[in-house]
N, C-alpha and C positions, 0 to 999 in steps of 0.2 A: 308517464314514461320520463319526462324531464326530471322529476325528483329523484328517480333511480339512477339516471346518468349521473346527477350531481352526487349522489351518494357514493358511487363508484370512484368518481374523480377525487373526491375528498378523501376516500379509504387509500387510494393509490398515493395521494400527496402525503399522507400521514406515514405510510409505510416508507416511502422514500426518504422522508424527514428522519425516521427512525434510524436508518441505514447511515446517513450522513452524520447524524449525532454519534452514533455508535464509532464511527472511524474517527471522529473528532476526539473522542474520550481516550484515546490510546496516546499514552505519555512515554516518550523515551526519556529517561532519567538523564541528568548530565553524566553520571558515572558511565551509564550504558553508551551514550555518545561519544565518550571519550574511548572506550574499549572498541567500539565499532569503528571510530575514525582510525585509531592505531591498526587495528586488525586489516582494514581495508587497504591501508597504505603498505602494509608487509605482505598481502596476499591479492595484489591486483588481479582482476579478470579482464578477459577481452570483452569489448562491448558488443552488444548485439543490437540489431535494429528492429524495432516494431513500429510498423506504421499504425496510425490511427489509435495508439494507446497514449492517454494523457498521463503525464508523470506528475501527478498531483496526490497529496495525502488523501487517503480514502479510495483512490482509483483502485480497481482490480487488475491484477496481472494474469494473463491467459495460462491455463494448465500446462501448455507447452513449453512455458519458461522454466528453466531449471534454476532452483534456489540453492545458494550455498550457505552452509553453517557458520556461523559466528560463535566462537566458543564463549561459554559463561553468559550467553544472551539469548533470549528467548526468540528473537528475530533472525531472519536469513537476509542475504543479500544478492544482488545480480548488479551488472552495469548494463544499462539500457540508453542507446542513443548518447554515448559518452557521459552518462549521470549514473552515479552509484545510488542505487535505489534500496532502502530497507524495507522488508515486508514481513507482514505477520503470517506465518506459514498456514495457520489455521484457517484463515479467511482469504489469504493471498492478496489483501489489499495493502497498498503502500503506507508506511507509517512515517517515513522520512525520506528526503531526497537530498543527497549530499552532492554539493558541486564540486 
């Protein structure tokens, strides 16, 4: 019984590590960063409050959060707890936090 539990725990750890690695592989290029910063300054959004959501790269945002388009960039943005958050719309994971 114990070896089976260890196998399950090891599998979960590997899958969790894969998710973290995939989130860290997302690269926002310097050109995209410039476009994002300029656009966000021109089109500010009201901040929404999300309790219990960590604003870290790789953290997911709930489906209830409306993401806003950034022209010429594959990412979306939203302002959460007074921080501009850049999100991959396919995974809803945070790719950058702009203070």
